[in-house]
C-alpha positions in Angstrom: -19.4 -10.6 -3.0 -17.7 -8.9 -0.1 -15.9 -5.6 -0.5 -12.3 -5.7 0.6 -11.3 -3.1 3.3 -10.9 0.4 1.8 -13.0 -0.4 -1.3 -16.6 0.2 -2.3 -18.8 -0.6 -5.3 -18.4 2.0 -8.1 -21.5 3.3 -9.8 -20.1 4.8 -13.0 -22.1 7.7 -14.5 -19.7 8.6 -17.3 -16.4 7.3 -18.6 -13.9 8.2 -21.3 -10.5 7.0 -22.5 -7.9 9.5 -23.6 -4.7 8.2 -25.1 -5.1 4.9 -23.3 -5.9 6.4 -19.9 -9.4 5.6 -18.6 -11.3 8.3 -16.7 -14.4 7.6 -14.6 -17.0 9.9 -12.9 -19.4 8.1 -10.6 -20.7 7.6 -7.1 -20.2 5.1 -4.3 -20.5 4.8 -0.6 -17.5 6.3 1.2 -17.9 4.7 4.7 -14.9 6.3 6.4 -16.7 9.1 8.3 -17.0 11.1 5.2 -20.0 12.6 3.4 -18.2 12.3 0.1 -20.1 10.1 -2.3 -19.0 11.2 -5.8 -15.6 10.4 -7.3 -13.4 11.0 -10.3 -10.8 8.2 -11.0 -8.3 7.8 -13.7 -5.7 5.2 -14.8 -5.5 1.6 -15.7 -6.4 -0.7 -12.8 -8.1 2.0 -10.7 -11.3 -0.1 -10.8 -10.9 -3.6 -9.5 -13.8 -5.9 -10.3 -16.2 -2.9 -10.2 -14.7 -1.7 -6.9 -12.9 1.5 -6.1 -10.7 2.8 -3.2 -12.6 4.9 -0.6 -9.7 7.3 -0.1 -8.1 10.1 -2.2 -5.0 9.0 -4.0 -3.3 11.0 -6.8 -0.5 10.4 -9.2 0.0 11.1 -12.8 -0.7 7.5 -13.8 -3.6 6.7 -11.5 -5.8 8.3 -8.9 -9.1 8.7 -7.1 -10.6 11.9 -5.7 -13.8 12.0 -3.7 -16.2 14.9 -3.6 -19.3 15.9 -1.5 -20.8 17.9 -4.4 -21.8 16.2 -7.6 -21.3 19.3 -9.7 -17.7 19.7 -8.3 -17.0 16.1 -9.2 -18.3 16.5 -12.7 -16.3 19.7 -13.2 -13.2 17.8 -12.1 -14.0 15.0 -14.5 -14.1 17.5 -17.4 -11.0 19.2 -16.2 -9.1 15.9 -16.0 -10.1 15.1 -19.6 -8.9 18.5 -20.8 -5.6 18.0 -18.9 -5.0 14.6 -20.5 -5.8 16.0 -23.9 -3.3 18.9 -23.4 -0.6 16.5 -22.2 -1.0 14.4 -25.3 -0.9 17.4 -27.7 2.2 18.8 -26.0 4.0 15.4 -26.2 3.6 14.2 -29.7 5.1 10.7 -30.5 
């Protein structure tokens, strides 16, 4: 299977779902003159057939952030989980 332009195969290390929002921590090849190879991604539809965008994109509903350092990416993954948990507790239904 060919990768569409701007996408790479996602190797997921950890994933979670908080209030319906999936969050992923993993690695991939970021071929755009960047040494970044670890990512944190969140939101429905952020992974398409096992592929992920190779660029940073952030919104409340969906995003992908790339990191050079694995520990920094893992910290961001944990922070994103905490953020989503705090949002859900501050907005009860």
